[in-house]
N, CA, C and O atoms as a Maestro MAE file, in Angstrom:
{
 s_m_m2io_version
 :::
 2.0.0
}

f_m_ct {
 s_m_title
 :::
 protein
 m_atom[276] {
  # First column is atom index #
  i_m_mmod_type
  r_m_x_coord
  r_m_y_coord
  r_m_z_coord
  i_m_residue_number
  s_m_chain_name
  s_m_pdb_residue_name
  s_m_pdb_atom_name
  i_m_atomic_number
  :::
  1 25 90.636 63.425 117.104 1 A "MET " " N  " 7
  2 3 90.627 64.655 116.320 1 A "MET " " CA " 6
  3 2 91.966 65.368 116.514 1 A "MET " " C  " 6
  4 15 92.446 65.503 117.640 1 A "MET " " O  " 8
  5 25 92.554 65.816 115.431 2 A "MET " " N  " 7
  6 3 93.814 66.554 115.500 2 A "MET " " CA " 6
  7 2 93.534 67.998 115.896 2 A "MET " " C  " 6
  8 15 92.658 68.652 115.330 2 A "MET " " O  " 8
  9 25 94.287 68.483 116.871 3 A "GLN " " N  " 7
  10 3 94.159 69.867 117.281 3 A "GLN " " CA " 6
  11 2 95.440 70.598 116.940 3 A "GLN " " C  " 6
  12 15 96.526 70.020 116.980 3 A "GLN " " O  " 8
  13 25 95.311 71.855 116.608 4 A "GLY " " N  " 7
  14 3 96.503 72.623 116.290 4 A "GLY " " CA " 6
  15 2 96.159 74.014 115.833 4 A "GLY " " C  " 6
  16 15 94.993 74.401 115.760 4 A "GLY " " O  " 8
  17 25 97.177 74.739 115.535 5 A "LEU " " N  " 7
  18 3 97.058 76.103 115.059 5 A "LEU " " CA " 6
  19 2 97.540 76.131 113.624 5 A "LEU " " C  " 6
  20 15 98.644 75.680 113.320 5 A "LEU " " O  " 8
  21 25 96.715 76.657 112.751 6 A "TYR " " N  " 7
  22 3 97.064 76.756 111.335 6 A "TYR " " CA " 6
  23 2 97.121 78.218 110.952 6 A "TYR " " C  " 6
  24 15 96.337 79.030 111.444 6 A "TYR " " O  " 8
  25 25 98.036 78.547 110.085 7 A "LEU " " N  " 7
  26 3 98.177 79.900 109.581 7 A "LEU " " CA " 6
  27 2 97.891 79.871 108.095 7 A "LEU " " C  " 6
  28 15 98.444 79.051 107.362 7 A "LEU " " O  " 8
  29 25 97.021 80.775 107.649 8 A "GLY " " N  " 7
  30 3 96.675 80.770 106.236 8 A "GLY " " CA " 6
  31 2 96.338 82.149 105.732 8 A "GLY " " C  " 6
  32 15 96.312 83.123 106.484 8 A "GLY " " O  " 8
  33 25 96.082 82.209 104.453 9 A "SER " " N  " 7
  34 3 95.762 83.466 103.785 9 A "SER " " CA " 6
  35 2 94.254 83.599 103.616 9 A "SER " " C  " 6
  36 15 93.490 82.733 104.043 9 A "SER " " O  " 8
  37 25 93.842 84.680 102.995 10 A "ILE " " N  " 7
  38 3 92.427 84.872 102.700 10 A "ILE " " CA " 6
  39 2 91.926 83.758 101.771 10 A "ILE " " C  " 6
  40 15 90.762 83.365 101.839 10 A "ILE " " O  " 8
  41 25 92.799 83.263 100.916 11 A "GLY " " N  " 7
  42 3 92.431 82.155 100.045 11 A "GLY " " CA " 6
  43 2 92.117 80.886 100.818 11 A "GLY " " C  " 6
  44 15 91.262 80.096 100.416 11 A "GLY " " O  " 8
  45 25 92.810 80.698 101.924 12 A "THR " " N  " 7
  46 3 92.566 79.532 102.767 12 A "THR " " CA " 6
  47 2 91.249 79.663 103.512 12 A "THR " " C  " 6
  48 15 90.478 78.707 103.591 12 A "THR " " O  " 8
  49 25 90.992 80.825 104.050 13 A "VAL " " N  " 7
  50 3 89.820 81.004 104.906 13 A "VAL " " CA " 6
  51 2 88.497 80.938 104.130 13 A "VAL " " C  " 6
  52 15 87.446 80.703 104.726 13 A "VAL " " O  " 8
  53 25 88.540 81.137 102.843 14 A "VAL " " N  " 7
  54 3 87.302 81.035 102.056 14 A "VAL " " CA " 6
  55 2 87.052 79.615 101.561 14 A "VAL " " C  " 6
  56 15 85.988 79.329 101.013 14 A "VAL " " O  " 8
  57 25 88.033 78.717 101.750 15 A "ASN " " N  " 7
  58 3 87.899 77.335 101.305 15 A "ASN " " CA " 6
  59 2 87.235 76.505 102.407 15 A "ASN " " C  " 6
  60 15 87.907 75.839 103.196 15 A "ASN " " O  " 8
  61 25 85.916 76.561 102.441 16 A "LYS " " N  " 7
  62 3 85.139 75.921 103.499 16 A "LYS " " CA " 6
  63 2 85.390 74.415 103.567 16 A "LYS " " C  " 6
  64 15 85.500 73.862 104.661 16 A "LYS " " O  " 8
  65 25 85.481 73.753 102.436 17 A "ALA " " N  " 7
  66 3 85.687 72.306 102.414 17 A "ALA " " CA " 6
  67 2 87.021 71.924 103.063 17 A "ALA " " C  " 6
  68 15 87.085 70.968 103.836 17 A "ALA " " O  " 8
  69 25 88.077 72.665 102.751 18 A "ALA " " N  " 7
  70 3 89.393 72.374 103.329 18 A "ALA " " CA " 6
  71 2 89.395 72.625 104.832 18 A "ALA " " C  " 6
  72 15 89.984 71.853 105.589 18 A "ALA " " O  " 8
  73 25 88.746 73.691 105.267 19 A "LEU " " N  " 7
  74 3 88.671 73.984 106.697 19 A "LEU " " CA " 6
  75 2 87.947 72.868 107.433 19 A "LEU " " C  " 6
  76 15 88.392 72.431 108.494 19 A "LEU " " O  " 8
  77 25 86.835 72.406 106.876 20 A "LYS " " N  " 7
  78 3 86.079 71.307 107.480 20 A "LYS " " CA " 6
  79 2 86.898 70.018 107.488 20 A "LYS " " C  " 6
  80 15 86.876 69.272 108.467 20 A "LYS " " O  " 8
  81 25 87.621 69.755 106.400 21 A "ASP " " N  " 7
  82 3 88.452 68.548 106.311 21 A "ASP " " CA " 6
  83 2 89.535 68.514 107.391 21 A "ASP " " C  " 6
  84 15 89.942 67.442 107.838 21 A "ASP " " O  " 8
  85 25 89.999 69.703 107.808 22 A "HIS " " N  " 7
  86 3 91.031 69.800 108.845 22 A "HIS " " CA " 6
  87 2 90.444 70.059 110.233 22 A "HIS " " C  " 6
  88 15 91.166 70.404 111.168 22 A "HIS " " O  " 8
  89 25 89.126 69.889 110.353 23 A "ASN " " N  " 7
  90 3 88.422 70.040 111.640 23 A "ASN " " CA " 6
  91 2 88.601 71.415 112.275 23 A "ASN " " C  " 6
  92 15 88.637 71.534 113.500 23 A "ASN " " O  " 8
  93 25 88.711 72.443 111.456 24 A "VAL " " N  " 7
  94 3 88.812 73.809 111.963 24 A "VAL " " CA " 6
  95 2 87.458 74.220 112.527 24 A "VAL " " C  " 6
  96 15 86.425 74.007 111.891 24 A "VAL " " O  " 8
  97 25 87.461 74.808 113.716 25 A "THR " " N  " 7
  98 3 86.221 75.275 114.340 25 A "THR " " CA " 6
  99 2 86.240 76.771 114.608 25 A "THR " " C  " 6
  100 15 85.190 77.412 114.630 25 A "THR " " O  " 8
  101 25 87.438 77.336 114.814 26 A "HIS " " N  " 7
  102 3 87.589 78.744 115.160 26 A "HIS " " CA " 6
  103 2 88.588 79.392 114.201 26 A "HIS " " C  " 6
  104 15 89.579 78.780 113.802 26 A "HIS " " O  " 8
  105 25 88.303 80.640 113.846 27 A "ILE " " N  " 7
  106 3 89.175 81.376 112.926 27 A "ILE " " CA " 6
  107 2 89.467 82.750 113.519 27 A "ILE " " C  " 6
  108 15 88.552 83.493 113.874 27 A "ILE " " O  " 8
  109 25 90.753 83.076 113.621 28 A "LEU " " N  " 7
  110 3 91.202 84.393 114.069 28 A "LEU " " CA " 6
  111 2 91.626 85.174 112.838 28 A "LEU " " C  " 6
  112 15 92.516 84.756 112.097 28 A "LEU " " O  " 8
  113 25 90.981 86.308 112.631 29 A "THR " " N  " 7
  114 3 91.314 87.179 111.503 29 A "THR " " CA " 6
  115 2 91.996 88.428 112.051 29 A "THR " " C  " 6
  116 15 91.426 89.144 112.875 29 A "THR " " O  " 8
  117 25 93.221 88.686 111.589 30 A "VAL " " N  " 7
  118 3 93.930 89.913 111.969 30 A "VAL " " CA " 6
  119 2 94.045 90.740 110.700 30 A "VAL " " C  " 6
  120 15 95.054 90.693 109.995 30 A "VAL " " O  " 8
  121 25 93.003 91.490 110.426 31 A "ALA " " N  " 7
  122 3 92.915 92.326 109.227 31 A "ALA " " CA " 6
  123 2 91.705 93.228 109.382 31 A "ALA " " C  " 6
  124 15 90.814 92.949 110.184 31 A "ALA " " O  " 8
  125 25 91.675 94.281 108.638 32 A "GLY " " N  " 7
  126 3 90.537 95.171 108.679 32 A "GLY " " CA " 6
  127 2 89.673 95.024 107.442 32 A "GLY " " C  " 6
  128 15 90.188 94.847 106.338 32 A "GLY " " O  " 8
  129 25 88.377 95.096 107.616 33 A "GLY " " N  " 7
  130 3 87.457 95.131 106.492 33 A "GLY " " CA " 6
  131 2 87.200 93.817 105.787 33 A "GLY " " C  " 6
  132 15 86.682 93.808 104.670 33 A "GLY " " O  " 8
  133 25 87.553 92.700 106.418 34 A "ILE " " N  " 7
  134 3 87.287 91.400 105.805 34 A "ILE " " CA " 6
  135 2 86.209 90.703 106.634 34 A "ILE " " C  " 6
  136 15 86.482 90.246 107.744 34 A "ILE " " O  " 8
  137 25 84.999 90.620 106.107 35 A "PRO " " N  " 7
  138 3 83.930 89.963 106.865 35 A "PRO " " CA " 6
  139 2 84.116 88.447 106.868 35 A "PRO " " C  " 6
  140 15 84.722 87.900 105.947 35 A "PRO " " O  " 8
  141 25 83.605 87.764 107.889 36 A "PRO " " N  " 7
  142 3 83.704 86.310 107.931 36 A "PRO " " CA " 6
  143 2 82.975 85.682 106.740 36 A "PRO " " C  " 6
  144 15 81.791 85.951 106.539 36 A "PRO " " O  " 8
  145 25 83.658 84.850 105.949 37 A "PRO " " N  " 7
  146 3 83.017 84.279 104.766 37 A "PRO " " CA " 6
  147 2 82.006 83.172 105.086 37 A "PRO " " C  " 6
  148 15 81.112 82.911 104.281 37 A "PRO " " O  " 8
  149 25 82.133 82.519 106.246 38 A "HIS " " N  " 7
  150 3 81.232 81.416 106.610 38 A "HIS " " CA " 6
  151 2 80.780 81.572 108.063 38 A "HIS " " C  " 6
  152 15 81.119 80.734 108.898 38 A "HIS " " O  " 8
  153 25 80.029 82.616 108.379 39 A "PRO " " N  " 7
  154 3 79.706 82.913 109.780 39 A "PRO " " CA " 6
  155 2 78.851 81.858 110.478 39 A "PRO " " C  " 6
  156 15 78.830 81.804 111.708 39 A "PRO " " O  " 8
  157 25 78.158 81.031 109.729 40 A "HIS " " N  " 7
  158 3 77.313 80.007 110.351 40 A "HIS " " CA " 6
  159 2 78.043 78.683 110.544 40 A "HIS " " C  " 6
  160 15 77.498 77.755 111.142 40 A "HIS " " O  " 8
  161 25 79.267 78.590 110.046 41 A "ASP " " N  " 7
  162 3 80.008 77.328 110.110 41 A "ASP " " CA " 6
  163 2 81.198 77.352 111.059 41 A "ASP " " C  " 6
  164 15 81.657 76.300 111.503 41 A "ASP " " O  " 8
  165 25 81.702 78.545 111.376 42 A "PHE " " N  " 7
  166 3 82.889 78.659 112.214 42 A "PHE " " CA " 6
  167 2 82.698 79.789 113.219 42 A "PHE " " C  " 6
  168 15 81.874 80.682 113.023 42 A "PHE " " O  " 8
  169 25 83.474 79.734 114.298 43 A "VAL " " N  " 7
  170 3 83.488 80.816 115.288 43 A "VAL " " CA " 6
  171 2 84.629 81.749 114.902 43 A "VAL " " C  " 6
  172 15 85.765 81.314 114.717 43 A "VAL " " O  " 8
  173 25 84.314 83.030 114.783 44 A "TYR " " N  " 7
  174 3 85.305 84.014 114.345 44 A "TYR " " CA " 6
  175 2 85.654 84.987 115.465 44 A "TYR " " C  " 6
  176 15 84.795 85.381 116.255 44 A "TYR " " O  " 8
  177 25 86.915 85.364 115.519 45 A "LYS " " N  " 7
  178 3 87.394 86.482 116.324 45 A "LYS " " CA " 6
  179 2 88.135 87.376 115.340 45 A "LYS " " C  " 6
  180 15 89.048 86.926 114.648 45 A "LYS " " O  " 8
  181 25 87.739 88.635 115.282 46 A "ILE " " N  " 7
  182 3 88.336 89.553 114.315 46 A "ILE " " CA " 6
  183 2 89.059 90.671 115.060 46 A "ILE " " C  " 6
  184 15 88.479 91.346 115.910 46 A "ILE " " O  " 8
  185 25 90.316 90.852 114.731 47 A "ILE " " N  " 7
  186 3 91.128 91.931 115.284 47 A "ILE " " CA " 6
  187 2 91.514 92.831 114.117 47 A "ILE " " C  " 6
  188 15 92.085 92.367 113.130 47 A "ILE " " O  " 8
  189 25 91.205 94.104 114.232 48 A "ASP " " N  " 7
  190 3 91.572 95.037 113.173 48 A "ASP " " CA " 6
  191 2 93.096 95.050 113.045 48 A "ASP " " C  " 6
  192 15 93.796 95.338 114.016 48 A "ASP " " O  " 8
  193 25 93.605 94.747 111.875 49 A "GLY " " N  " 7
  194 3 95.042 94.637 111.655 49 A "GLY " " CA " 6
  195 2 95.812 95.894 111.974 49 A "GLY " " C  " 6
  196 15 96.872 95.824 112.595 49 A "GLY " " O  " 8
  197 25 95.307 97.043 111.566 50 A "MET " " N  " 7
  198 3 96.029 98.297 111.821 50 A "MET " " CA " 6
  199 2 96.085 98.589 113.309 50 A "MET " " C  " 6
  200 15 97.123 99.013 113.818 50 A "MET " " O  " 8
  201 25 94.982 98.369 114.016 51 A "LEU " " N  " 7
  202 3 94.957 98.598 115.453 51 A "LEU " " CA " 6
  203 2 95.921 97.653 116.158 51 A "LEU " " C  " 6
  204 15 96.637 98.067 117.069 51 A "LEU " " O  " 8
  205 25 95.947 96.387 115.745 52 A "PHE " " N  " 7
  206 3 96.837 95.389 116.342 52 A "PHE " " CA " 6
  207 2 98.295 95.815 116.203 52 A "PHE " " C  " 6
  208 15 99.041 95.799 117.182 52 A "PHE " " O  " 8
  209 25 98.702 96.193 115.003 53 A "PHE " " N  " 7
  210 3 100.097 96.555 114.791 53 A "PHE " " CA " 6
  211 2 100.451 97.872 115.467 53 A "PHE " " C  " 6
  212 15 101.589 98.048 115.903 53 A "PHE " " O  " 8
  213 25 99.508 98.797 115.565 54 A "PHE " " N  " 7
  214 3 99.753 100.039 116.296 54 A "PHE " " CA " 6
  215 2 99.993 99.735 117.766 54 A "PHE " " C  " 6
  216 15 100.941 100.245 118.363 54 A "PHE " " O  " 8
  217 25 99.125 98.896 118.359 55 A "GLU " " N  " 7
  218 3 99.277 98.562 119.771 55 A "GLU " " CA " 6
  219 2 100.560 97.779 120.023 55 A "GLU " " C  " 6
  220 15 101.233 98.010 121.028 55 A "GLU " " O  " 8
  221 25 100.909 96.861 119.132 56 A "LEU " " N  " 7
  222 3 102.132 96.094 119.292 56 A "LEU " " CA " 6
  223 2 103.349 97.016 119.225 56 A "LEU " " C  " 6
  224 15 104.244 96.914 120.064 56 A "LEU " " O  " 8
  225 25 103.393 97.900 118.255 57 A "ASN " " N  " 7
  226 3 104.502 98.840 118.114 57 A "ASN " " CA " 6
  227 2 104.590 99.743 119.339 57 A "ASN " " C  " 6
  228 15 105.686 100.019 119.828 57 A "ASN " " O  " 8
  229 25 103.462 100.198 119.829 58 A "PHE " " N  " 7
  230 3 103.410 101.059 121.009 58 A "PHE " " CA " 6
  231 2 103.954 100.310 122.228 58 A "PHE " " C  " 6
  232 15 104.737 100.859 123.003 58 A "PHE " " O  " 8
  233 25 103.533 99.056 122.390 59 A "ALA " " N  " 7
  234 3 103.943 98.267 123.551 59 A "ALA " " CA " 6
  235 2 105.435 97.970 123.549 59 A "ALA " " C  " 6
  236 15 106.027 97.808 124.616 59 A "ALA " " O  " 8
  237 25 106.051 97.897 122.388 60 A "LEU " " N  " 7
  238 3 107.475 97.583 122.317 60 A "LEU " " CA " 6
  239 2 108.357 98.699 122.877 60 A "LEU " " C  " 6
  240 15 109.531 98.475 123.172 60 A "LEU " " O  " 8
  241 25 107.798 99.887 123.022 61 A "HIS " " N  " 7
  242 3 108.593 101.030 123.483 61 A "HIS " " CA " 6
  243 2 108.482 101.284 124.982 61 A "HIS " " C  " 6
  244 15 109.135 102.188 125.502 61 A "HIS " " O  " 8
  245 25 107.662 100.500 125.685 62 A "PHE " " N  " 7
  246 3 107.453 100.711 127.113 62 A "PHE " " CA " 6
  247 2 107.562 99.386 127.851 62 A "PHE " " C  " 6
  248 15 107.162 98.342 127.335 62 A "PHE " " O  " 8
  249 25 108.109 99.435 129.068 63 A "THR " " N  " 7
  250 3 108.201 98.198 129.860 63 A "THR " " CA " 6
  251 2 106.971 98.001 130.723 63 A "THR " " C  " 6
  252 15 106.730 96.888 131.191 63 A "THR " " O  " 8
  253 25 106.188 99.038 130.947 64 A "SER " " N  " 7
  254 3 104.967 98.872 131.734 64 A "SER " " CA " 6
  255 2 103.941 99.895 131.286 64 A "SER " " C  " 6
  256 15 104.280 100.898 130.658 64 A "SER " " O  " 8
  257 25 102.704 99.636 131.610 65 A "ILE " " N  " 7
  258 3 101.608 100.550 131.234 65 A "ILE " " CA " 6
  259 2 101.773 101.900 131.937 65 A "ILE " " C  " 6
  260 15 101.304 102.918 131.427 65 A "ILE " " O  " 8
  261 25 102.431 101.923 133.094 66 A "TYR " " N  " 7
  262 3 102.582 103.165 133.830 66 A "TYR " " CA " 6
  263 2 103.486 104.150 133.091 66 A "TYR " " C  " 6
  264 15 103.341 105.360 133.262 66 A "TYR " " O  " 8
  265 25 104.405 103.659 132.282 67 A "GLU " " N  " 7
  266 3 105.255 104.549 131.505 67 A "GLU " " CA " 6
  267 2 104.463 105.277 130.422 67 A "GLU " " C  " 6
  268 15 104.894 106.315 129.920 67 A "GLU " " O  " 8
  269 25 103.309 104.729 130.068 68 A "CYS " " N  " 7
  270 3 102.492 105.333 129.018 68 A "CYS " " CA " 6
  271 2 101.647 106.477 129.553 68 A "CYS " " C  " 6
  272 15 101.202 107.334 128.790 68 A "CYS " " O  " 8
  273 25 101.428 106.494 130.848 69 A "LEU " " N  " 7
  274 3 100.515 107.490 131.430 69 A "LEU " " CA " 6
  275 2 101.203 108.789 131.761 69 A "LEU " " C  " 6
  276 15 100.563 109.718 132.255 69 A "LEU " " O  " 8
  :::
 }
 m_bond[275] {
  # First column is bond index #
  i_m_from
  i_m_to
  i_m_order
  :::
  1 1 2 1
  2 2 3 1
  3 3 4 2
  4 3 5 1
  5 5 6 1
  6 6 7 1
  7 7 8 2
  8 7 9 1
  9 9 10 1
  10 10 11 1
  11 11 12 2
  12 11 13 1
  13 13 14 1
  14 14 15 1
  15 15 16 2
  16 15 17 1
  17 17 18 1
  18 18 19 1
  19 19 20 2
  20 19 21 1
  21 21 22 1
  22 22 23 1
  23 23 24 2
  24 23 25 1
  25 25 26 1
  26 26 27 1
  27 27 28 2
  28 27 29 1
  29 29 30 1
  30 30 31 1
  31 31 32 2
  32 31 33 1
  33 33 34 1
  34 34 35 1
  35 35 36 2
  36 35 37 1
  37 37 38 1
  38 38 39 1
  39 39 40 2
  40 39 41 1
  41 41 42 1
  42 42 43 1
  43 43 44 2
  44 43 45 1
  45 45 46 1
  46 46 47 1
  47 47 48 2
  48 47 49 1
  49 49 50 1
  50 50 51 1
  51 51 52 2
  52 51 53 1
  53 53 54 1
  54 54 55 1
  55 55 56 2
  56 55 57 1
  57 57 58 1
  58 58 59 1
  59 59 60 2
  60 59 61 1
  61 61 62 1
  62 62 63 1
  63 63 64 2
  64 63 65 1
  65 65 66 1
  66 66 67 1
  67 67 68 2
  68 67 69 1
  69 69 70 1
  70 70 71 1
  71 71 72 2
  72 71 73 1
  73 73 74 1
  74 74 75 1
  75 75 76 2
  76 75 77 1
  77 77 78 1
  78 78 79 1
  79 79 80 2
  80 79 81 1
  81 81 82 1
  82 82 83 1
  83 83 84 2
  84 83 85 1
  85 85 86 1
  86 86 87 1
  87 87 88 2
  88 87 89 1
  89 89 90 1
  90 90 91 1
  91 91 92 2
  92 91 93 1
  93 93 94 1
  94 94 95 1
  95 95 96 2
  96 95 97 1
  97 97 98 1
  98 98 99 1
  99 99 100 2
  100 99 101 1
  101 101 102 1
  102 102 103 1
  103 103 104 2
  104 103 105 1
  105 105 106 1
  106 106 107 1
  107 107 108 2
  108 107 109 1
  109 109 110 1
  110 110 111 1
  111 111 112 2
  112 111 113 1
  113 113 114 1
  114 114 115 1
  115 115 116 2
  116 115 117 1
  117 117 118 1
  118 118 119 1
  119 119 120 2
  120 119 121 1
  121 121 122 1
  122 122 123 1
  123 123 124 2
  124 123 125 1
  125 125 126 1
  126 126 127 1
  127 127 128 2
  128 127 129 1
  129 129 130 1
  130 130 131 1
  131 131 132 2
  132 131 133 1
  133 133 134 1
  134 134 135 1
  135 135 136 2
  136 135 137 1
  137 137 138 1
  138 138 139 1
  139 139 140 2
  140 139 141 1
  141 141 142 1
  142 142 143 1
  143 143 144 2
  144 143 145 1
  145 145 146 1
  146 146 147 1
  147 147 148 2
  148 147 149 1
  149 149 150 1
  150 150 151 1
  151 151 152 2
  152 151 153 1
  153 153 154 1
  154 154 155 1
  155 155 156 2
  156 155 157 1
  157 157 158 1
  158 158 159 1
  159 159 160 2
  160 159 161 1
  161 161 162 1
  162 162 163 1
  163 163 164 2
  164 163 165 1
  165 165 166 1
  166 166 167 1
  167 167 168 2
  168 167 169 1
  169 169 170 1
  170 170 171 1
  171 171 172 2
  172 171 173 1
  173 173 174 1
  174 174 175 1
  175 175 176 2
  176 175 177 1
  177 177 178 1
  178 178 179 1
  179 179 180 2
  180 179 181 1
  181 181 182 1
  182 182 183 1
  183 183 184 2
  184 183 185 1
  185 185 186 1
  186 186 187 1
  187 187 188 2
  188 187 189 1
  189 189 190 1
  190 190 191 1
  191 191 192 2
  192 191 193 1
  193 193 194 1
  194 194 195 1
  195 195 196 2
  196 195 197 1
  197 197 198 1
  198 198 199 1
  199 199 200 2
  200 199 201 1
  201 201 202 1
  202 202 203 1
  203 203 204 2
  204 203 205 1
  205 205 206 1
  206 206 207 1
  207 207 208 2
  208 207 209 1
  209 209 210 1
  210 210 211 1
  211 211 212 2
  212 211 213 1
  213 213 214 1
  214 214 215 1
  215 215 216 2
  216 215 217 1
  217 217 218 1
  218 218 219 1
  219 219 220 2
  220 219 221 1
  221 221 222 1
  222 222 223 1
  223 223 224 2
  224 223 225 1
  225 225 226 1
  226 226 227 1
  227 227 228 2
  228 227 229 1
  229 229 230 1
  230 230 231 1
  231 231 232 2
  232 231 233 1
  233 233 234 1
  234 234 235 1
  235 235 236 2
  236 235 237 1
  237 237 238 1
  238 238 239 1
  239 239 240 2
  240 239 241 1
  241 241 242 1
  242 242 243 1
  243 243 244 2
  244 243 245 1
  245 245 246 1
  246 246 247 1
  247 247 248 2
  248 247 249 1
  249 249 250 1
  250 250 251 1
  251 251 252 2
  252 251 253 1
  253 253 254 1
  254 254 255 1
  255 255 256 2
  256 255 257 1
  257 257 258 1
  258 258 259 1
  259 259 260 2
  260 259 261 1
  261 261 262 1
  262 262 263 1
  263 263 264 2
  264 263 265 1
  265 265 266 1
  266 266 267 1
  267 267 268 2
  268 267 269 1
  269 269 270 1
  270 270 271 1
  271 271 272 2
  272 271 273 1
  273 273 274 1
  274 274 275 1
  275 275 276 2
  :::
 }
}
């Protein structure tokens, strides 16, 4: 079985046949308000996109968590 990391759009994630053909088992969604289209077929981890980018931007300005406190 081929293992790897694939990057795709919302159009890719709704294509269940293509995901199965590529042996995809887990899907990471970095977006807000998009429910898993195939919750019984794949394992999903959902990260709210706005929260992710806020935290990333915040982290870029500090070298340690102690500077934030």
